[in-house]
N, C-alpha and C positions, 0 to 999 in steps of 0.2 A: 510559586516561589522559584525564582531563577537561582540556580546554583552553579558553582564553578566545576570544571572538570575534576579537580581533586576531591571536592565535596561529593560529587556524583559517584566517583569511583569508591569512595569510602562507604557510601550508602549501599552500593551494589555488593561490595565485599562483605558487608555486614548482613546480607540476606534481604535487603530492601529493594524497592523498584523506583526507577527514575524515568520520566519522560525525556526522550532524546530526539533531537532533530536529525533528519536525514534529507537527502535531496528529493525524496518522494513525499512522505508524510511524517508526522511524529510517531514514535514507537514507545512502548512501555518496556524498558530494559530491565532484565534480571539475569543473574548468573545462570548460564545455560546448564551447568552441572549441579546446581543447588535445587533439589526437587521441591523443597518447601518454598523457596523464592519464586520458582516458576508457578507453583500452585497459587501463590499469592497474586500473581498476574492474572490467572484465570478468574480468581475470586473477585478481584478489583474490577475487571472488565465485565464480569458476568458471561464469560465465554464458555461454550460447551467444551467439555474435557476431551472429546474425540476430534477436535478441530486442531490440526497440527500447527506449530509455530515456525517462524523463520528464525534461524540462528544467524546473527550478524558477527562477522569477523573483521579484523583490521589488517591481517597479514596472511599471505598464502600458507605460511607454515601452520597457521591455526586450523586450516582445513584438514590437516592430518590428525587432529584431535577428534574429528567428526566422522571420518570415512577412511577405509582402506582402499577405495576404488578410485584412485587418481590416475587416469590414463591419458592418452593423447587427446581424446575428445575434451576431457576436463581441462587440460592445459590450454587447448585452443580457445575454448570459451572464456576461461578466466583471464587469459592474456589479452583477449580482445575487448572484454566488457567490464572488468573489475579494476578499480572501484566503479560502481555504477548501478543503475536501476534494473539489474537482472538477477533473479534468484534461480539457483539450480537445485533440482531435486536429484539426490544421489543416494546410493546405498549407505546406510549408517553403520557406525561402529556400535558394538554391544554396550559400550560405556556411555553412550548418549541416552539419557533417561527417557523411558517410554512416554512420560508425560509431555515431553517436548514434541514428540512425533505422532501423538495420538495413537500410540501402539503400533504404528507402521514400521516396516523394515527400511524405510527411507527417511532422509532428513533434508529439509529445505535450507539452503545457505546462501547468503549474499554478503558482499563487501560494499557498504554504503559509501557514497562519494560526498563525505562531509567531514571537514578537518577536525572539528571538535569531537565528533562522535568517534572518529578513528583514533584520536588521542585517548579518549576514554577507554575504548576497547583494548588499546595497547596496555593499559594499566589493569584492566579487569579480566581479560581473556574473553572468549566468546560469550555473547549475551543473546537471549531470546528477546524479540522486540516486535510483538504484534502492535497494530495501530493503537495509538493512545486515545481511545474513545470507549464509551460504553458499547458493548457488543451489539452489532446490528445498526448502529447509528452512523452518520457520516464520519469519516476519518478526520483527525485533527491536523490542520495545516498551519495553525498559529498558536502561540502560548495561551491566548485567551480561550481557545477551544478546549485545551486541556483543563484549564481552570474551571470552565463551565461544567465539565463532566465530573471532575474529581476534587474541586475546591481550591481555594487560593493558596493553601499551605502545601499542596502537592509539589514535590521537587521537579523542576524542569531544567534540563541542561542548557547553559548559555550557548549562543551561536546563532548564525543566520537562519531565517525561516526556510522551510522547504521551497525549492525552486520549481519543482514539477507539479506537485499537488495531486498526483495519481500514483497509486501503489505500483510496485515493481512488476515487471514481466516475470512469470514463473515458468521455467523451462525444465521439463523432465529429460535429463541427459542419459537415462538408462534405456531409452527406447531407440529404435532405428526405423524410420527417421526420428530425430529429436522431436519432442512434442511440447508445444506451448499450452500450458494448462490455464494460465490467466494472462490476458493481453496487458501490455504496459507500454512504456516509451520505447523499449527495444522490440523491434518487429522481427518476424520470420525472415523478411528480406534482408534486414541488417545482419542477422546472424549468418545467413547463407553467404552473403557478400564478403563478410569478414573472415569466415572460417572455411568455406567450401563445403560445409556439412548441410545435409538436407534437413528441413524443418517442416513440420505440419502443425496445424492447430487442432486441438482435441475437440471431439464432439462433446456436447454438454451432458456427459453421462455421469452415472453415479460413481464410476471409478475415477473420473477426472476430479469430481468434487471431493472424493475421499483423499486423494493424494496432494491436492493443491491447497495450501493455506489461503484463507479468504474466499473460498469458493463453495464450501459445503452448506453454509447457512446464509440467511438473509444478511446482506451487508449494505452499507452506504445509504441507508434509507432515512430521510427526514420524517418528521411527523406530518408535514404537509404532503398532500397527494401530488405525485409527479406525473405529468401527462405530456406525451410527445404530440406536437401539432405540426400540420403541414403549412399553414398560412397564418398571418396575423389575424386575430379575431376581430370581428366588426366592432366589438366593444370590449375594452379592457377593464377588468375589475381592479380597483386600487388596493384591494385586500389580497391580491395575488402577485406572485413574482413571475416575470416573463424573461426568458433568455433566448435571444436570436443570434444568428450568425450571418444572415444575408444582407447585402447592401440595400435592398429595398425595404428593409424592416425599420421600425422606429429607432431613432438614435437614443442614447442613454438618457434616462430620467429616473426619478425615484421608482425603484422596483422594476424597471425595464432596462435590460442590458442588451446591447448589440455589439458583438465581437468582430463584425466586419471581416470574417474569414480568418481571424487570428485564433486558431484552435488550441495552440499552446497556452495562450492566455486564458482561454475558456477552461482548459483542464486545470490550470493553476488556481482559478477562482471557484470552481464548481462546488466543492464542499463548503466553502465559506458562504456561497449563495444559499445552499441548503440550510445551513445553520442560521443565517440571517433571516430567512423566511420564517423559520420556526420562532426565532426571537421576536419577530414583528407580529406574530400571531396570524400569519397568512395560512390559509387552508389549502392553497393549490400553488404549484410551480409548473408553468408551461414552458416547454423547451422545444424550439424548432428542430424538426427532424434533421439529423446530420447527413451530409453527403457521403459518397463512397470514400473508402479509406485512402484512395490515391491522392486526395486533396491534401492530406497531412498524415504523417506517421502516427500521430497520437489519436486519430479518429477511432480506430478499432477499440482502444482502451476506453475512450470517452463513451462510445456506444454501449460497451459492456457495463460501465458503471451506471449510466442513465437507465438502461433497460432493467438492471437489478433494482434501482431505486423506484422505478415505475411499476414493478410487478406486484401483484397482490399476494 
């Protein structure tokens, strides 16, 4: 059910939850300081309670509600990349409910680059907004995905669909060098170039998974089995989905998609392909192995999501 900004704001102020579009994926928004509303988000998604949430803000002043640690590093990062697909992990204020942070002393925050959602948060204040899907399944990038998971009466904020299709980069700014906990559209090279700060990517350790929203448990996984392949199969099964990116692969036809090196478009469409495969009853999704990340800035994030979807 598509609702206006005002209607969505009223629902959130009353302790309800609303699916909101961002430039990355749809999120399930709740008042970040209303413990019962946030708990409702966990219950609706079936999300483990120790998996921290990202708090979304619309103005830099709202960051002061969440942390006392706004230093030069914070200012450099936020000035360069907000609003946009970058989440920062920072020390939290004691007033931030533990349910939001999974009991951690840190809080994940970002300012989404979406006019309708920013207008909404201007009215409601900070909101938690994990991806608007059943926990573990592919994220929602279209209103129909939200409807499929939560029903046609579930409120969805009006506005343009997500343009990126891949969740935000998560950057821990408490460390030196800064640490990318989850890859996204904003890369280490971009951050270093814009700010002069050193950035590293975290090892896939238990500590990384504990502090980064969207990393601790299985995510992005369709019911169909996802398999990475090196070459076009000799015979293609019509009950499977195939995703290629090389020029020498088959051109698009039913359930066969060739992106011809357009990795941004592939990222935009990936979760929809996962969901369409399940809707069509396909048992397998075959994805051509991606090249090194120098081909496109989004490749590291794509590899991350595909590897998670293909893991057992």
